[in-house]
Full PDB file with SEQRES, HELIX, SHEET, SSBOND, CRYST1, ORIGX, SCALE, CONECT and MASTER records, all heavy atoms in Angstrom:
SEQRES   1 A   47  MET VAL GLY GLN GLY PHE THR ILE SER SER GLU GLY PHE          
SEQRES   2 A   47  ALA VAL ALA GLY ALA GLY GLU GLY GLN THR LEU ARG VAL          
SEQRES   3 A   47  ARG THR GLY GLN GLY LYS LEU LEU VAL GLY THR VAL ARG          
SEQRES   4 A   47  GLU ARG VAL VAL GLU VAL ARG LEU                              
SHEET    1 AA1 2 VAL A   2  GLY A   3  0                                        
SHEET    2 AA1 2 PHE A   6  THR A   7 -1                                        
SHEET    1 AA2 4 GLY A  12  ALA A  14  0                                        
SHEET    2 AA2 4 THR A  23  THR A  28 -1                                        
SHEET    3 AA2 4 LEU A  33  ARG A  39 -1                                        
SHEET    4 AA2 4 VAL A  42  GLU A  44 -1                                        
CRYST1    1.000    1.000    1.000  90.00  90.00  90.00 P 1           1          
ORIGX1      1.000000  0.000000  0.000000        0.00000                         
ORIGX2      0.000000  1.000000  0.000000        0.00000                         
ORIGX3      0.000000  0.000000  1.000000        0.00000                         
SCALE1      1.000000  0.000000  0.000000        0.00000                         
SCALE2      0.000000  1.000000  0.000000        0.00000                         
SCALE3      0.000000  0.000000  1.000000        0.00000                         
ATOM      1  N   MET A   1       0.810  -1.125  -0.018  1.00  0.00           N  
ATOM      2  CA  MET A   1      -0.001  -0.029  -0.014  1.00  0.00           C  
ATOM      3  C   MET A   1       0.896   1.181   0.023  1.00  0.00           C  
ATOM      4  O   MET A   1       1.877   1.227   0.590  1.00  0.00           O  
ATOM      5  CB  MET A   1      -0.842  -0.050   1.217  1.00  0.00           C  
ATOM      6  CG  MET A   1      -1.892  -1.045   1.278  1.00  0.00           C  
ATOM      7  SD  MET A   1      -3.029  -0.860   2.631  1.00  0.00           S  
ATOM      8  CE  MET A   1      -4.154  -2.183   2.265  1.00  0.00           C  
ATOM      9  N   VAL A   2       0.458   2.221  -0.713  1.00  0.00           N  
ATOM     10  CA  VAL A   2       1.208   3.404  -0.840  1.00  0.00           C  
ATOM     11  C   VAL A   2       0.342   4.690  -0.439  1.00  0.00           C  
ATOM     12  O   VAL A   2      -0.768   4.701  -0.876  1.00  0.00           O  
ATOM     13  CB  VAL A   2       1.704   3.608  -2.291  1.00  0.00           C  
ATOM     14  CG1 VAL A   2       2.532   4.889  -2.399  1.00  0.00           C  
ATOM     15  CG2 VAL A   2       2.515   2.403  -2.704  1.00  0.00           C  
ATOM     16  N   GLY A   3       0.814   5.461   0.443  1.00  0.00           N  
ATOM     17  CA  GLY A   3       0.114   6.623   0.869  1.00  0.00           C  
ATOM     18  C   GLY A   3       1.000   7.766   0.876  1.00  0.00           C  
ATOM     19  O   GLY A   3       2.295   7.674   0.587  1.00  0.00           O  
ATOM     20  N   GLN A   4       0.629   8.957   1.142  1.00  0.00           N  
ATOM     21  CA  GLN A   4       1.596  10.108   1.157  1.00  0.00           C  
ATOM     22  C   GLN A   4       2.520   9.924   2.177  1.00  0.00           C  
ATOM     23  O   GLN A   4       2.220  10.024   3.514  1.00  0.00           O  
ATOM     24  CB  GLN A   4       0.694  11.355   1.404  1.00  0.00           C  
ATOM     25  CG  GLN A   4       1.535  12.584   1.083  1.00  0.00           C  
ATOM     26  CD  GLN A   4       0.640  13.935   1.110  1.00  0.00           C  
ATOM     27  OE1 GLN A   4      -0.530  13.807   1.391  1.00  0.00           O  
ATOM     28  NE2 GLN A   4       1.198  15.013   0.836  1.00  0.00           N  
ATOM     29  N   GLY A   5       3.829   9.708   1.896  1.00  0.00           N  
ATOM     30  CA  GLY A   5       4.901   9.694   2.799  1.00  0.00           C  
ATOM     31  C   GLY A   5       5.140   8.265   3.454  1.00  0.00           C  
ATOM     32  O   GLY A   5       6.011   8.226   4.245  1.00  0.00           O  
ATOM     33  N   PHE A   6       4.403   7.234   2.992  1.00  0.00           N  
ATOM     34  CA  PHE A   6       4.739   5.902   3.469  1.00  0.00           C  
ATOM     35  C   PHE A   6       4.437   4.872   2.580  1.00  0.00           C  
ATOM     36  O   PHE A   6       3.682   5.028   1.556  1.00  0.00           O  
ATOM     37  CB  PHE A   6       3.951   5.706   4.845  1.00  0.00           C  
ATOM     38  CG  PHE A   6       2.457   5.539   4.582  1.00  0.00           C  
ATOM     39  CD1 PHE A   6       1.816   4.421   4.476  1.00  0.00           C  
ATOM     40  CD2 PHE A   6       1.703   6.785   4.667  1.00  0.00           C  
ATOM     41  CE1 PHE A   6       0.518   4.195   4.281  1.00  0.00           C  
ATOM     42  CE2 PHE A   6       0.220   6.590   4.449  1.00  0.00           C  
ATOM     43  CZ  PHE A   6      -0.293   5.354   4.289  1.00  0.00           C  
ATOM     44  N   THR A   7       4.986   3.513   2.844  1.00  0.00           N  
ATOM     45  CA  THR A   7       4.721   2.458   2.011  1.00  0.00           C  
ATOM     46  C   THR A   7       4.553   1.299   2.958  1.00  0.00           C  
ATOM     47  O   THR A   7       5.330   1.113   3.949  1.00  0.00           O  
ATOM     48  CB  THR A   7       5.918   2.217   1.107  1.00  0.00           C  
ATOM     49  OG1 THR A   7       6.038   3.266   0.252  1.00  0.00           O  
ATOM     50  CG2 THR A   7       5.692   0.918   0.191  1.00  0.00           C  
ATOM     51  N   ILE A   8       3.657   0.477   2.777  1.00  0.00           N  
ATOM     52  CA  ILE A   8       3.390  -0.754   3.578  1.00  0.00           C  
ATOM     53  C   ILE A   8       3.429  -2.001   2.621  1.00  0.00           C  
ATOM     54  O   ILE A   8       2.904  -2.009   1.547  1.00  0.00           O  
ATOM     55  CB  ILE A   8       2.051  -0.854   4.219  1.00  0.00           C  
ATOM     56  CG1 ILE A   8       1.803   0.375   5.167  1.00  0.00           C  
ATOM     57  CG2 ILE A   8       1.769  -2.178   4.906  1.00  0.00           C  
ATOM     58  CD1 ILE A   8       0.508   0.461   5.709  1.00  0.00           C  
ATOM     59  N   SER A   9       4.235  -2.990   2.932  1.00  0.00           N  
ATOM     60  CA  SER A   9       4.283  -4.221   2.106  1.00  0.00           C  
ATOM     61  C   SER A   9       3.753  -5.487   2.786  1.00  0.00           C  
ATOM     62  O   SER A   9       3.891  -5.568   4.032  1.00  0.00           O  
ATOM     63  CB  SER A   9       5.723  -4.443   1.578  1.00  0.00           C  
ATOM     64  OG  SER A   9       6.575  -4.693   2.636  1.00  0.00           O  
ATOM     65  N   SER A  10       3.304  -6.445   1.992  1.00  0.00           N  
ATOM     66  CA  SER A  10       2.759  -7.596   2.566  1.00  0.00           C  
ATOM     67  C   SER A  10       2.689  -8.646   1.392  1.00  0.00           C  
ATOM     68  O   SER A  10       2.881  -8.259   0.281  1.00  0.00           O  
ATOM     69  CB  SER A  10       1.383  -7.423   3.103  1.00  0.00           C  
ATOM     70  OG  SER A  10       0.902  -8.735   3.800  1.00  0.00           O  
ATOM     71  N   GLU A  11       2.368  -9.965   1.710  1.00  0.00           N  
ATOM     72  CA  GLU A  11       2.384 -10.914   0.716  1.00  0.00           C  
ATOM     73  C   GLU A  11       0.863 -11.369   0.509  1.00  0.00           C  
ATOM     74  O   GLU A  11       0.028 -11.205   1.353  1.00  0.00           O  
ATOM     75  CB  GLU A  11       3.152 -12.289   1.050  1.00  0.00           C  
ATOM     76  CG  GLU A  11       4.558 -11.947   1.046  1.00  0.00           C  
ATOM     77  CD  GLU A  11       5.445 -13.182   1.265  1.00  0.00           C  
ATOM     78  OE1 GLU A  11       4.725 -14.246   1.222  1.00  0.00           O  
ATOM     79  OE2 GLU A  11       6.594 -12.987   1.647  1.00  0.00           O  
ATOM     80  N   GLY A  12       0.629 -11.788  -0.692  1.00  0.00           N  
ATOM     81  CA  GLY A  12      -0.887 -12.198  -1.020  1.00  0.00           C  
ATOM     82  C   GLY A  12      -0.859 -13.201  -2.239  1.00  0.00           C  
ATOM     83  O   GLY A  12       0.238 -13.376  -2.806  1.00  0.00           O  
ATOM     84  N   PHE A  13      -1.960 -13.579  -2.660  1.00  0.00           N  
ATOM     85  CA  PHE A  13      -2.127 -14.409  -3.758  1.00  0.00           C  
ATOM     86  C   PHE A  13      -3.069 -13.812  -4.931  1.00  0.00           C  
ATOM     87  O   PHE A  13      -4.158 -13.247  -4.474  1.00  0.00           O  
ATOM     88  CB  PHE A  13      -2.737 -15.705  -3.481  1.00  0.00           C  
ATOM     89  CG  PHE A  13      -1.856 -16.471  -2.442  1.00  0.00           C  
ATOM     90  CD1 PHE A  13      -2.126 -16.353  -1.139  1.00  0.00           C  
ATOM     91  CD2 PHE A  13      -0.805 -17.266  -2.961  1.00  0.00           C  
ATOM     92  CE1 PHE A  13      -1.379 -17.022  -0.196  1.00  0.00           C  
ATOM     93  CE2 PHE A  13      -0.004 -17.987  -1.885  1.00  0.00           C  
ATOM     94  CZ  PHE A  13      -0.310 -17.783  -0.602  1.00  0.00           C  
ATOM     95  N   ALA A  14      -2.568 -13.747  -6.156  1.00  0.00           N  
ATOM     96  CA  ALA A  14      -3.356 -13.181  -7.245  1.00  0.00           C  
ATOM     97  C   ALA A  14      -4.580 -13.970  -7.432  1.00  0.00           C  
ATOM     98  O   ALA A  14      -4.414 -15.249  -7.452  1.00  0.00           O  
ATOM     99  CB  ALA A  14      -2.588 -13.070  -8.450  1.00  0.00           C  
ATOM    100  N   VAL A  15      -5.724 -13.401  -7.607  1.00  0.00           N  
ATOM    101  CA  VAL A  15      -6.979 -14.012  -7.823  1.00  0.00           C  
ATOM    102  C   VAL A  15      -7.060 -14.395  -9.307  1.00  0.00           C  
ATOM    103  O   VAL A  15      -7.631 -15.493  -9.724  1.00  0.00           O  
ATOM    104  CB  VAL A  15      -8.224 -13.164  -7.445  1.00  0.00           C  
ATOM    105  CG1 VAL A  15      -9.545 -13.733  -7.834  1.00  0.00           C  
ATOM    106  CG2 VAL A  15      -8.186 -12.914  -5.952  1.00  0.00           C  
ATOM    107  N   ALA A  16      -6.463 -13.628 -10.272  1.00  0.00           N  
ATOM    108  CA  ALA A  16      -6.440 -13.858 -11.649  1.00  0.00           C  
ATOM    109  C   ALA A  16      -5.170 -13.291 -12.131  1.00  0.00           C  
ATOM    110  O   ALA A  16      -4.402 -12.625 -11.337  1.00  0.00           O  
ATOM    111  CB  ALA A  16      -7.634 -13.326 -12.342  1.00  0.00           C  
ATOM    112  N   GLY A  17      -4.823 -13.472 -13.473  1.00  0.00           N  
ATOM    113  CA  GLY A  17      -3.569 -12.978 -14.034  1.00  0.00           C  
ATOM    114  C   GLY A  17      -3.858 -11.528 -14.504  1.00  0.00           C  
ATOM    115  O   GLY A  17      -5.001 -11.166 -14.715  1.00  0.00           O  
ATOM    116  N   ALA A  18      -2.748 -10.748 -14.617  1.00  0.00           N  
ATOM    117  CA  ALA A  18      -2.798  -9.371 -15.197  1.00  0.00           C  
ATOM    118  C   ALA A  18      -1.360  -9.089 -15.628  1.00  0.00           C  
ATOM    119  O   ALA A  18      -0.448  -9.588 -15.011  1.00  0.00           O  
ATOM    120  CB  ALA A  18      -3.306  -8.374 -14.039  1.00  0.00           C  
ATOM    121  N   GLY A  19      -1.319  -8.068 -16.511  1.00  0.00           N  
ATOM    122  CA  GLY A  19      -0.008  -7.622 -17.071  1.00  0.00           C  
ATOM    123  C   GLY A  19       0.292  -6.273 -16.473  1.00  0.00           C  
ATOM    124  O   GLY A  19      -0.410  -5.588 -15.695  1.00  0.00           O  
ATOM    125  N   GLU A  20       1.464  -5.760 -16.794  1.00  0.00           N  
ATOM    126  CA  GLU A  20       1.959  -4.453 -16.409  1.00  0.00           C  
ATOM    127  C   GLU A  20       0.976  -3.401 -16.758  1.00  0.00           C  
ATOM    128  O   GLU A  20       0.475  -3.286 -17.813  1.00  0.00           O  
ATOM    129  CB  GLU A  20       3.259  -4.159 -17.170  1.00  0.00           C  
ATOM    130  CG  GLU A  20       3.906  -2.862 -16.743  1.00  0.00           C  
ATOM    131  CD  GLU A  20       4.552  -2.817 -15.378  1.00  0.00           C  
ATOM    132  OE1 GLU A  20       4.801  -3.948 -14.916  1.00  0.00           O  
ATOM    133  OE2 GLU A  20       4.670  -1.814 -14.818  1.00  0.00           O  
ATOM    134  N   GLY A  21       0.617  -2.642 -15.688  1.00  0.00           N  
ATOM    135  CA  GLY A  21      -0.380  -1.522 -15.765  1.00  0.00           C  
ATOM    136  C   GLY A  21      -1.786  -1.860 -15.610  1.00  0.00           C  
ATOM    137  O   GLY A  21      -2.696  -1.039 -15.604  1.00  0.00           O  
ATOM    138  N   GLN A  22      -2.068  -3.188 -15.463  1.00  0.00           N  
ATOM    139  CA  GLN A  22      -3.475  -3.642 -15.314  1.00  0.00           C  
ATOM    140  C   GLN A  22      -3.827  -3.707 -13.920  1.00  0.00           C  
ATOM    141  O   GLN A  22      -3.003  -3.958 -13.127  1.00  0.00           O  
ATOM    142  CB  GLN A  22      -3.635  -5.014 -16.096  1.00  0.00           C  
ATOM    143  CG  GLN A  22      -3.455  -4.851 -17.631  1.00  0.00           C  
ATOM    144  CD  GLN A  22      -3.739  -6.222 -18.240  1.00  0.00           C  
ATOM    145  OE1 GLN A  22      -3.232  -7.323 -17.745  1.00  0.00           O  
ATOM    146  NE2 GLN A  22      -4.386  -6.260 -19.424  1.00  0.00           N  
ATOM    147  N   THR A  23      -5.243  -3.773 -13.736  1.00  0.00           N  
ATOM    148  CA  THR A  23      -5.776  -4.041 -12.470  1.00  0.00           C  
ATOM    149  C   THR A  23      -5.677  -5.434 -12.003  1.00  0.00           C  
ATOM    150  O   THR A  23      -5.976  -6.339 -12.842  1.00  0.00           O  
ATOM    151  CB  THR A  23      -7.209  -3.495 -12.414  1.00  0.00           C  
ATOM    152  OG1 THR A  23      -7.249  -2.156 -12.691  1.00  0.00           O  
ATOM    153  CG2 THR A  23      -7.850  -3.610 -10.973  1.00  0.00           C  
ATOM    154  N   LEU A  24      -5.391  -5.771 -10.762  1.00  0.00           N  
ATOM    155  CA  LEU A  24      -5.255  -7.125 -10.322  1.00  0.00           C  
ATOM    156  C   LEU A  24      -5.840  -7.170  -8.813  1.00  0.00           C  
ATOM    157  O   LEU A  24      -5.643  -6.322  -8.010  1.00  0.00           O  
ATOM    158  CB  LEU A  24      -3.814  -7.554 -10.263  1.00  0.00           C  
ATOM    159  CG  LEU A  24      -3.585  -8.891  -9.683  1.00  0.00           C  
ATOM    160  CD1 LEU A  24      -4.051  -9.903 -10.697  1.00  0.00           C  
ATOM    161  CD2 LEU A  24      -2.074  -9.144  -9.468  1.00  0.00           C  
ATOM    162  N   ARG A  25      -6.710  -8.235  -8.687  1.00  0.00           N  
ATOM    163  CA  ARG A  25      -7.205  -8.502  -7.300  1.00  0.00           C  
ATOM    164  C   ARG A  25      -6.295  -9.436  -6.591  1.00  0.00           C  
ATOM    165  O   ARG A  25      -5.892 -10.469  -7.176  1.00  0.00           O  
ATOM    166  CB  ARG A  25      -8.631  -9.122  -7.394  1.00  0.00           C  
ATOM    167  CG  ARG A  25      -9.566  -8.068  -7.893  1.00  0.00           C  
ATOM    168  CD  ARG A  25     -10.954  -8.590  -7.921  1.00  0.00           C  
ATOM    169  NE  ARG A  25     -11.059  -9.807  -8.743  1.00  0.00           N  
ATOM    170  CZ  ARG A  25     -12.064 -10.594  -8.953  1.00  0.00           C  
ATOM    171  NH1 ARG A  25     -13.314 -10.270  -8.404  1.00  0.00           N  
ATOM    172  NH2 ARG A  25     -11.948 -11.666  -9.652  1.00  0.00           N  
ATOM    173  N   VAL A  26      -6.014  -9.171  -5.304  1.00  0.00           N  
ATOM    174  CA  VAL A  26      -5.090 -10.043  -4.556  1.00  0.00           C  
ATOM    175  C   VAL A  26      -5.732 -10.425  -3.129  1.00  0.00           C  
ATOM    176  O   VAL A  26      -6.353  -9.404  -2.582  1.00  0.00           O  
ATOM    177  CB  VAL A  26      -3.742  -9.278  -4.255  1.00  0.00           C  
ATOM    178  CG1 VAL A  26      -2.910  -9.995  -3.263  1.00  0.00           C  
ATOM    179  CG2 VAL A  26      -3.139  -8.859  -5.508  1.00  0.00           C  
ATOM    180  N   ARG A  27      -5.698 -11.585  -2.809  1.00  0.00           N  
ATOM    181  CA  ARG A  27      -6.229 -12.124  -1.484  1.00  0.00           C  
ATOM    182  C   ARG A  27      -5.128 -12.218  -0.510  1.00  0.00           C  
ATOM    183  O   ARG A  27      -4.180 -12.828  -0.775  1.00  0.00           O  
ATOM    184  CB  ARG A  27      -6.967 -13.400  -1.620  1.00  0.00           C  
ATOM    185  CG  ARG A  27      -7.706 -13.812  -0.456  1.00  0.00           C  
ATOM    186  CD  ARG A  27      -8.656 -14.818  -0.490  1.00  0.00           C  
ATOM    187  NE  ARG A  27      -9.681 -14.599  -1.529  1.00  0.00           N  
ATOM    188  CZ  ARG A  27     -10.798 -13.847  -1.437  1.00  0.00           C  
ATOM    189  NH1 ARG A  27     -11.031 -13.206  -0.350  1.00  0.00           N  
ATOM    190  NH2 ARG A  27     -11.617 -13.677  -2.377  1.00  0.00           N  
ATOM    191  N   THR A  28      -5.247 -11.461   0.496  1.00  0.00           N  
ATOM    192  CA  THR A  28      -4.178 -11.524   1.547  1.00  0.00           C  
ATOM    193  C   THR A  28      -4.197 -12.791   2.447  1.00  0.00           C  
ATOM    194  O   THR A  28      -5.198 -13.523   2.352  1.00  0.00           O  
ATOM    195  CB  THR A  28      -4.305 -10.364   2.538  1.00  0.00           C  
ATOM    196  OG1 THR A  28      -5.498 -10.486   3.331  1.00  0.00           O  
ATOM    197  CG2 THR A  28      -4.313  -9.053   1.887  1.00  0.00           C  
ATOM    198  N   GLY A  29      -3.196 -13.043   3.240  1.00  0.00           N  
ATOM    199  CA  GLY A  29      -3.266 -14.211   4.136  1.00  0.00           C  
ATOM    200  C   GLY A  29      -4.251 -14.130   5.139  1.00  0.00           C  
ATOM    201  O   GLY A  29      -4.737 -15.318   5.691  1.00  0.00           O  
ATOM    202  N   GLN A  30      -4.863 -12.968   5.435  1.00  0.00           N  
ATOM    203  CA  GLN A  30      -6.016 -12.924   6.313  1.00  0.00           C  
ATOM    204  C   GLN A  30      -7.325 -13.017   5.603  1.00  0.00           C  
ATOM    205  O   GLN A  30      -8.326 -12.773   6.270  1.00  0.00           O  
ATOM    206  CB  GLN A  30      -5.871 -11.534   7.082  1.00  0.00           C  
ATOM    207  CG  GLN A  30      -4.637 -11.295   8.031  1.00  0.00           C  
ATOM    208  CD  GLN A  30      -3.355 -11.135   7.292  1.00  0.00           C  
ATOM    209  OE1 GLN A  30      -3.428 -10.447   6.226  1.00  0.00           O  
ATOM    210  NE2 GLN A  30      -2.368 -11.503   7.795  1.00  0.00           N  
ATOM    211  N   GLY A  31      -7.290 -13.287   4.327  1.00  0.00           N  
ATOM    212  CA  GLY A  31      -8.468 -13.456   3.642  1.00  0.00           C  
ATOM    213  C   GLY A  31      -9.193 -12.169   3.030  1.00  0.00           C  
ATOM    214  O   GLY A  31     -10.203 -12.157   2.416  1.00  0.00           O  
ATOM    215  N   LYS A  32      -8.517 -10.957   3.196  1.00  0.00           N  
ATOM    216  CA  LYS A  32      -8.981  -9.678   2.715  1.00  0.00           C  
ATOM    217  C   LYS A  32      -8.697  -9.566   1.148  1.00  0.00           C  
ATOM    218  O   LYS A  32      -7.717 -10.090   0.669  1.00  0.00           O  
ATOM    219  CB  LYS A  32      -8.518  -8.466   3.368  1.00  0.00           C  
ATOM    220  CG  LYS A  32      -8.849  -8.506   4.912  1.00  0.00           C  
ATOM    221  CD  LYS A  32      -8.344  -7.240   5.562  1.00  0.00           C  
ATOM    222  CE  LYS A  32      -8.682  -7.299   6.984  1.00  0.00           C  
ATOM    223  NZ  LYS A  32      -9.283  -6.157   7.489  1.00  0.00           N  
ATOM    224  N   LEU A  33      -9.552  -9.060   0.373  1.00  0.00           N  
ATOM    225  CA  LEU A  33      -9.515  -8.811  -1.004  1.00  0.00           C  
ATOM    226  C   LEU A  33      -9.039  -7.421  -1.279  1.00  0.00           C  
ATOM    227  O   LEU A  33      -9.770  -6.490  -0.925  1.00  0.00           O  
ATOM    228  CB  LEU A  33     -10.789  -9.211  -1.807  1.00  0.00           C  
ATOM    229  CG  LEU A  33     -10.554  -9.281  -3.315  1.00  0.00           C  
ATOM    230  CD1 LEU A  33      -9.670 -10.375  -3.710  1.00  0.00           C  
ATOM    231  CD2 LEU A  33     -11.919  -9.517  -3.879  1.00  0.00           C  
ATOM    232  N   LEU A  34      -7.841  -7.203  -1.971  1.00  0.00           N  
ATOM    233  CA  LEU A  34      -7.424  -5.903  -2.294  1.00  0.00           C  
ATOM    234  C   LEU A  34      -7.386  -5.688  -3.830  1.00  0.00           C  
ATOM    235  O   LEU A  34      -7.154  -6.712  -4.476  1.00  0.00           O  
ATOM    236  CB  LEU A  34      -5.966  -5.637  -1.693  1.00  0.00           C  
ATOM    237  CG  LEU A  34      -5.834  -5.781  -0.173  1.00  0.00           C  
ATOM    238  CD1 LEU A  34      -4.346  -5.662   0.196  1.00  0.00           C  
ATOM    239  CD2 LEU A  34      -6.730  -4.756   0.464  1.00  0.00           C  
ATOM    240  N   VAL A  35      -7.522  -4.607  -4.302  1.00  0.00           N  
ATOM    241  CA  VAL A  35      -7.398  -4.338  -5.781  1.00  0.00           C  
ATOM    242  C   VAL A  35      -6.359  -3.214  -5.969  1.00  0.00           C  
ATOM    243  O   VAL A  35      -6.377  -2.284  -5.320  1.00  0.00           O  
ATOM    244  CB  VAL A  35      -8.740  -3.801  -6.317  1.00  0.00           C  
ATOM    245  CG1 VAL A  35      -8.639  -3.467  -7.780  1.00  0.00           C  
ATOM    246  CG2 VAL A  35      -9.911  -4.767  -6.067  1.00  0.00           C  
ATOM    247  N   GLY A  36      -5.363  -3.607  -6.899  1.00  0.00           N  
ATOM    248  CA  GLY A  36      -4.290  -2.717  -7.001  1.00  0.00           C  
ATOM    249  C   GLY A  36      -3.857  -2.703  -8.645  1.00  0.00           C  
ATOM    250  O   GLY A  36      -4.497  -3.442  -9.423  1.00  0.00           O  
ATOM    251  N   THR A  37      -2.744  -2.066  -8.902  1.00  0.00           N  
ATOM    252  CA  THR A  37      -2.277  -2.047 -10.240  1.00  0.00           C  
ATOM    253  C   THR A  37      -0.849  -2.787 -10.281  1.00  0.00           C  
ATOM    254  O   THR A  37      -0.040  -2.446  -9.356  1.00  0.00           O  
ATOM    255  CB  THR A  37      -2.066  -0.504 -10.658  1.00  0.00           C  
ATOM    256  OG1 THR A  37      -3.344   0.074 -10.527  1.00  0.00           O  
ATOM    257  CG2 THR A  37      -1.616  -0.401 -12.077  1.00  0.00           C  
ATOM    258  N   VAL A  38      -0.551  -3.499 -11.228  1.00  0.00           N  
ATOM    259  CA  VAL A  38       0.611  -4.159 -11.432  1.00  0.00           C  
ATOM    260  C   VAL A  38       1.747  -3.127 -11.894  1.00  0.00           C  
ATOM    261  O   VAL A  38       1.520  -2.582 -12.866  1.00  0.00           O  
ATOM    262  CB  VAL A  38       0.572  -5.289 -12.427  1.00  0.00           C  
ATOM    263  CG1 VAL A  38       1.908  -6.043 -12.642  1.00  0.00           C  
ATOM    264  CG2 VAL A  38      -0.448  -6.408 -12.085  1.00  0.00           C  
ATOM    265  N   ARG A  39       2.774  -3.147 -11.186  1.00  0.00           N  
ATOM    266  CA  ARG A  39       4.001  -2.142 -11.443  1.00  0.00           C  
ATOM    267  C   ARG A  39       5.247  -2.939 -11.185  1.00  0.00           C  
ATOM    268  O   ARG A  39       5.524  -3.330 -10.070  1.00  0.00           O  
ATOM    269  CB  ARG A  39       3.951  -0.938 -10.527  1.00  0.00           C  
ATOM    270  CG  ARG A  39       2.684  -0.171 -10.611  1.00  0.00           C  
ATOM    271  CD  ARG A  39       2.815   1.033 -11.524  1.00  0.00           C  
ATOM    272  NE  ARG A  39       1.662   1.811 -11.423  1.00  0.00           N  
ATOM    273  CZ  ARG A  39       0.779   2.070 -12.416  1.00  0.00           C  
ATOM    274  NH1 ARG A  39       1.075   1.523 -13.598  1.00  0.00           N  
ATOM    275  NH2 ARG A  39      -0.262   2.828 -12.246  1.00  0.00           N  
ATOM    276  N   GLU A  40       5.958  -3.209 -12.263  1.00  0.00           N  
ATOM    277  CA  GLU A  40       7.175  -4.110 -12.092  1.00  0.00           C  
ATOM    278  C   GLU A  40       7.108  -5.293 -11.311  1.00  0.00           C  
ATOM    279  O   GLU A  40       7.815  -5.535 -10.328  1.00  0.00           O  
ATOM    280  CB  GLU A  40       8.335  -3.087 -11.576  1.00  0.00           C  
ATOM    281  CG  GLU A  40       8.498  -1.850 -12.591  1.00  0.00           C  
ATOM    282  CD  GLU A  40       9.665  -0.971 -11.914  1.00  0.00           C  
ATOM    283  OE1 GLU A  40      10.321  -1.414 -10.988  1.00  0.00           O  
ATOM    284  OE2 GLU A  40       9.834   0.190 -12.503  1.00  0.00           O  
ATOM    285  N   ARG A  41       6.013  -6.159 -11.582  1.00  0.00           N  
ATOM    286  CA  ARG A  41       5.849  -7.415 -11.010  1.00  0.00           C  
ATOM    287  C   ARG A  41       5.510  -7.336  -9.496  1.00  0.00           C  
ATOM    288  O   ARG A  41       5.522  -8.217  -8.674  1.00  0.00           O  
ATOM    289  CB  ARG A  41       7.029  -8.324 -11.128  1.00  0.00           C  
ATOM    290  CG  ARG A  41       7.384  -8.626 -12.555  1.00  0.00           C  
ATOM    291  CD  ARG A  41       8.507  -9.569 -12.562  1.00  0.00           C  
ATOM    292  NE  ARG A  41       8.264 -10.783 -11.922  1.00  0.00           N  
ATOM    293  CZ  ARG A  41       8.272 -12.062 -12.377  1.00  0.00           C  
ATOM    294  NH1 ARG A  41       8.701 -12.196 -13.661  1.00  0.00           N  
ATOM    295  NH2 ARG A  41       7.994 -13.167 -11.663  1.00  0.00           N  
ATOM    296  N   VAL A  42       4.963  -6.133  -9.102  1.00  0.00           N  
ATOM    297  CA  VAL A  42       4.511  -5.786  -7.742  1.00  0.00           C  
ATOM    298  C   VAL A  42       3.132  -5.238  -7.961  1.00  0.00           C  
ATOM    299  O   VAL A  42       2.894  -4.380  -8.835  1.00  0.00           O  
ATOM    300  CB  VAL A  42       5.338  -4.844  -7.020  1.00  0.00           C  
ATOM    301  CG1 VAL A  42       4.825  -4.455  -5.688  1.00  0.00           C  
ATOM    302  CG2 VAL A  42       6.666  -5.478  -6.785  1.00  0.00           C  
ATOM    303  N   VAL A  43       2.135  -5.496  -7.011  1.00  0.00           N  
ATOM    304  CA  VAL A  43       0.807  -4.968  -7.106  1.00  0.00           C  
ATOM    305  C   VAL A  43       0.855  -3.679  -6.093  1.00  0.00           C  
ATOM    306  O   VAL A  43       1.147  -3.816  -4.934  1.00  0.00           O  
ATOM    307  CB  VAL A  43      -0.267  -5.921  -6.598  1.00  0.00           C  
ATOM    308  CG1 VAL A  43      -1.622  -5.170  -6.769  1.00  0.00           C  
ATOM    309  CG2 VAL A  43      -0.189  -7.020  -7.643  1.00  0.00           C  
ATOM    310  N   GLU A  44       0.465  -2.536  -6.656  1.00  0.00           N  
ATOM    311  CA  GLU A  44       0.532  -1.194  -5.925  1.00  0.00           C  
ATOM    312  C   GLU A  44      -0.949  -0.960  -5.584  1.00  0.00           C  
ATOM    313  O   GLU A  44      -1.738  -0.739  -6.563  1.00  0.00           O  
ATOM    314  CB  GLU A  44       1.075  -0.162  -6.796  1.00  0.00           C  
ATOM    315  CG  GLU A  44       1.274   1.090  -6.125  1.00  0.00           C  
ATOM    316  CD  GLU A  44       1.987   2.183  -6.952  1.00  0.00           C  
ATOM    317  OE1 GLU A  44       3.234   2.124  -6.958  1.00  0.00           O  
ATOM    318  OE2 GLU A  44       1.192   2.937  -7.730  1.00  0.00           O  
ATOM    319  N   VAL A  45      -1.222  -0.886  -4.340  1.00  0.00           N  
ATOM    320  CA  VAL A  45      -2.587  -0.550  -3.875  1.00  0.00           C  
ATOM    321  C   VAL A  45      -2.457   0.886  -3.133  1.00  0.00           C  
ATOM    322  O   VAL A  45      -1.714   1.087  -2.274  1.00  0.00           O  
ATOM    323  CB  VAL A  45      -3.112  -1.541  -2.678  1.00  0.00           C  
ATOM    324  CG1 VAL A  45      -4.390  -1.137  -2.171  1.00  0.00           C  
ATOM    325  CG2 VAL A  45      -3.089  -2.962  -3.360  1.00  0.00           C  
ATOM    326  N   ARG A  46      -3.165   1.805  -3.744  1.00  0.00           N  
ATOM    327  CA  ARG A  46      -3.115   3.268  -3.326  1.00  0.00           C  
ATOM    328  C   ARG A  46      -4.232   3.517  -2.332  1.00  0.00           C  
ATOM    329  O   ARG A  46      -5.365   2.952  -2.401  1.00  0.00           O  
ATOM    330  CB  ARG A  46      -3.271   4.204  -4.472  1.00  0.00           C  
ATOM    331  CG  ARG A  46      -2.010   4.166  -5.360  1.00  0.00           C  
ATOM    332  CD  ARG A  46      -1.771   5.525  -5.917  1.00  0.00           C  
ATOM    333  NE  ARG A  46      -0.393   5.496  -6.408  1.00  0.00           N  
ATOM    334  CZ  ARG A  46       0.657   6.172  -5.895  1.00  0.00           C  
ATOM    335  NH1 ARG A  46       0.350   6.813  -4.825  1.00  0.00           N  
ATOM    336  NH2 ARG A  46       1.824   6.118  -6.479  1.00  0.00           N  
ATOM    337  N   LEU A  47      -3.909   4.275  -1.323  1.00  0.00           N  
ATOM    338  CA  LEU A  47      -4.935   4.617  -0.337  1.00  0.00           C  
ATOM    339  C   LEU A  47      -5.514   5.956  -0.595  1.00  0.00           C  
ATOM    340  O   LEU A  47      -4.921   6.730  -1.249  1.00  0.00           O  
ATOM    341  CB  LEU A  47      -4.329   4.606   1.147  1.00  0.00           C  
ATOM    342  CG  LEU A  47      -3.670   3.380   1.638  1.00  0.00           C  
ATOM    343  CD1 LEU A  47      -3.015   3.627   2.991  1.00  0.00           C  
ATOM    344  CD2 LEU A  47      -4.670   2.372   1.678  1.00  0.00           C  
TER     345      LEU A  47                                                      
MASTER        0    0    0    0    6    0    0    6  344    1    0    4          
END                                                                             
């Protein structure tokens, strides 16, 4: 997750495939579903 002045990182599992710049849904180890954008093989979730 990226916010103004900070970054948080964690691991999760992609729900489906996506390419660079595309939207991807990721399920966290706690079962939460996050939606972010693929950037250099990392999913960026903005707050």
